[in-house]
N, C-alpha and C positions, 0 to 999 in steps of 0.2 A: 681490686681483683677484676671488676668489670672491664676496666680499661685494658688490662693485660690480655684478657680473653678476646677482646675486640681486635687487638693487634694480631692475635694468633688465629683469627677467623679463617684466613686463607689456608692454613695448614691443617686444621682438624675439624671443621664444621661441615655438616652435610644437611641437605634439606630435600624433601620429596613432595611430589604432587603440587608443584608451584605453577603459576599461570604461564601460558605459552607467550612467546615474544610477539610483539606487534610486527606487522609486515614491514619489511625493510624498504627504504626509499631508493636504494641504489638501482639504477635502471637495468644494468646487465647482471644483476644478481638473481639467482633462481634457487628454488628448494632442491635439496638432494637428500635422499633417505638411505640409511643402512638398515637392511632387514636382519634381525637377529632372532634367535629362538625364543627370546623373552620379550620381544617387542621392537618397535622402530626407534632408531636413533636419528634425530632430525638435524640436518645441517644446512648450510648455505654455500652454494657454489658461486664464486665471483669470477667472471671471465673478463680478460682484457679485451679491449676493443680492437677489431680489425686484425686479429691473429687467429688463424684457423686451427692450428694444433699447438697450443702452448704447453710448456711444462707446468706442472701443478704442484702446489705446496700444501700439505696437510698440516693444519694448525691445531695444536692441542692446548687447551686452557689449563690453568693452574688448579690447585685443590680447593675444596670447599664448594659452596653453592655458586660457582662461577659459570656464567653462561657462555655461549659461543662468541659473544662480543667482548668478553673480558670483564663483564660486570658482575659484582657479587650481589646475589639476590637477597642478601641479608642487610644491604645498605640502601639508604634512600638516595637515589641519584645514580648516574651512570658515568663511566669514563670512556667507554667504547674503544679501549686500547686495541683489542684484537680485530675489531671491525676496521679501525684505521689502518692497522697493519695489512689487512687484506686489500684495502684500497690502495695502499702504497705499492703492494706487489702488482696489482692490476695496472697501475700507472707505469710500472717498469716492464710490463709485458708478460707477467706470470699469472696463471690462474691460481685460485686457492679454494680450499674447503675448510670450513670451521664448523664445529658442531656442538650441540648441547650434550654434555655427558648424560649417561643414563641416570635417571632420578632427578634431573634438573630441567626446568622450563619445559620446552616442547618434547623432551625425551623422558618426562616424568614417569610415564606409564611403563617404561622399560625396566624399572627397578621396583620390585615388589615390596622391599623393605630395606632399611639401612643396614640391618644386621646381616643381610645376605650378600652385601657388597664385599669384594676383596680387591686389593690393588691389581691383581692379575685380571680382574674383570675389565678394568679400564685398558690394560695392555692388550687384551684380546680384541676389544672394540677398535683400538687404534690399528692393530694388525689387520683386522677385517676391512677397515677403510682403505688401508694401503693396497690390499689385494684387489679391492674393487676398482680403485683408481688406476692401478697398473693394467687392469684388463680393459679399461675404457679407451676406446680408439680415438677419443677427442684429444688425448694428451700424449705427449712424446715421452716425458720422463717425470718421475715423482720424487719429491723431497719431503722431508718431515721437519716440523718446527714445534718445539715444546716450550711453554712458558712456565717458570716456577716448577711446581711438581710435575707439570706436563713434560718437562725436560727429561726426567727419568722415564716416564711412560714412553716418550719418543725413543730413547735409547734401547729400551726393552723391545719395542715393536720393530725397530730397525734390525734387531738380531734375528727376527723371525721372517721378515719380508725385506729383501734388499731394496735400498733406496739410493738415489744418485747423490744425495747430500743430507746432512743433519744440522739443524740450527738449534742451539740451546740459548734461551734468553732468561736471565736471572735464575739459572738452574743451580740448586745446591749441590755441593760435592759430598757433604757429610751424610751419614745416616740420619733419617728424620728424627729418630729418638734423641740423637746428640744435638740436633738443632733445637729441639724442644728444651733440652737441658739448658742450652745457652740462653734461650729466650726467657726462661724462668729465673735464671741466675740473678740473685740479688733482689728479686721482686717478691719473694715469699718469706714469711717469718720462719725461723729455724725448724720448728716442728713440722710445718706444712711442707717445707723444702725437703725434709727427710722423707716424708710420706710420698711426695712427688717422685723422688728417686726410686723408692721401693716399687711404685706403680710402673714406672718406666722400665725398670729392670725386669719385672715380672712379665710385662708384655713383650719385651725383647726376647725373653726366654720362651715365648709362645704360650704363656699361662694367663688365662683370664683372671681378672680381679673382681672382688665383690665388696670391697671396703673403701671405695674412693670417698673422701670427705666431701661435704656439700660444696666447699669452695672450689673443688676440682671436678665436680660431677659432670659439668658441661664438657670438659675435655675428655674424661674417661668414662662416659656413660656406657652402660652395658651394650647398647646397640652398635656403638662405634668401635668397640674393642677388637672384634675380629678383623676389621679393616686395618686398624693400627698394627696388629700383629703381622698381617701380611705385608704391609708397607715397610715395617722395620726390617723385614728380611733382606731388603735390597739397599745397596750403598752405591750412589752414582759414580763415585771415583773408581769403583771396581767395575761397574758395568760399562763405562765409557771406554775402557781399555779393550773391550771386545769388538768395538766398531771397526769396520774396514773402509767405510766411506769417508769423504772429506767432512770435517766437522768445523763449525763456527761457534765460538762462545761469545755471546754478547752480554755485557753486564754494566749496569749504571753505577756510577760512583756516588750517587745520592739515594741509594736504595736502602730503606730502613728495615726491610725484611730479609734481604739476602745481601750479604756483604761481598765486596770485591774479593776477599780472601777465598770465597767459595769458587769463584771463576778461576783464580790462580791455582787452586788445588786441582780443579778439573784439567787445566792446562798441564800441570805437572804429571797428572796421571796419563795424559795423552799428548805428548810433546808435539806431535805433528798437527794438532788442532790449531786453528787460527783464533786468536783472542783479541777482542776489541772492547776496551773499557770506554763507555759512552759518558762524556762529560755532563754532569748534573742530571742525568736521567734517573728517575726513581722506579719503583717496582711496577707501576702501571704505565711505564714507557713514556712518561712525560718529562719535560724539562722543568725542574723545580730548583729555585735558588734561595728560597726563604726558609722560614722556621717550620716547626711541626704543624702549625695551623695551616700553612700553605700545602704541606705534604698531604695532610688528611683531606683538605679541600679538593686536591687533584684527583682523588679516588672517585669523586662524584661530579666531576666537571667535564661534560662532553664537548665543551667549546675549546678546551685546552688541546692543542695539536700534538700529534706524535712527535717524538724527538727526531729532527731531520738527520742528525748524525746516525741514528739507528737505521733509518731507511736507507741511507747511503751505504753504510757498511753491509747491510743485508743484501741489497741488490748487487753490489760489487762482488760479493762472495758467490752469489748464484750465477752471475755472468761468467765467472771463472770456472765454475764446476758443473754447469748445466748447459745443454744446448738451448739457445733462445731463438724461437721462430721470429722472423723479421716481419714487420708490418709492410703491407703492399704500398 
C-alpha cells in the first residue's frame, strides 16, 4: 500500500509550512509576488535576454506539494522540470512566471490550513496572476500553461481571464475521482476495494466521510476531504469545450501517471486543439527509455534535461499563436 500511495502522491497529497526555496541561480530571473487577502503567493519571473516587451506564459504546477520548479517536496531530490521549461521559453524569446501554490514552499503562509483549501482557491489564484500579468506594461500578450492537475486549473482560469493561448501538458481528461478509481484498480484486496469505491462515491456526491480505514486514511484524511469534494466537481473534458483560445495538448507516451488516452479524450472534446504526443517523455517532462527504476530516478534527477521534442512543439505553437517580439 505504501508504494501505491507514493505513486498517487501528485494527485492527492498536500503539505504546509515547508521551507522556502533557495535563491535561483538564473541571472535574469527575479522574484514576483501576488498579493492576496490571505497572504503572498511567491513566484519567479524569468525574462528572455534582449527583448523589451515579450509575451509571457503563466506556468501552473501539478497537484500535491509541488513547488514552482516542478519538484515534489515529499521526495528527496529534484527534477526541476518546470524550471527547465521556463528556461526553454526564455531561450525562445518568451517570459514566464511560475509560482509556489499557497501552502507550498515560499507561499506556505498563504494557506492557514489544509482543510480550508478548495480547488477553486487555486483557480482564483491563477486568475489573479493572469489579471496582474495582463495589466503589466512589460508584456505584450499572456498565455497560460498547466501541468497535470494544473491543466484543469489553467482551463478554469482561462474562462475567467481571456488569454492568447493555453497549453496543457500531461493533463487528465477524466474526473479526478475516476482517475483514482483506475489507479487503485487491481491493487487493493476486495473488501478494501469496495470500501474505496464507497468513499469515492460519497465524496463525489459532496458528502464527507468519517470511516476511512487505516490503509486509506492518508488518501481520505479528514482535512483533505473538502478539497477532494471541490476537485471532483470539475471534469477537464467538459471544461476544455468552453475555451475559445488556441489550445495545445502535449502528452508523453512514457508517462506512468497520465496515459495518452487522456490527451486523446481532451482532443476529442475539443477537436480544434493541437495534439502532440512526445516520444518517450514521462510525467516530469524527461526522456526515459528504461524500466520503472529509471522512471522513478528521473523524478529526482536535476541533471536529466527536458525533452527537446517538448520544447520544440511548445515554442512552435506559441510562435503561431502569439506575437513574438524580435531581438535587436
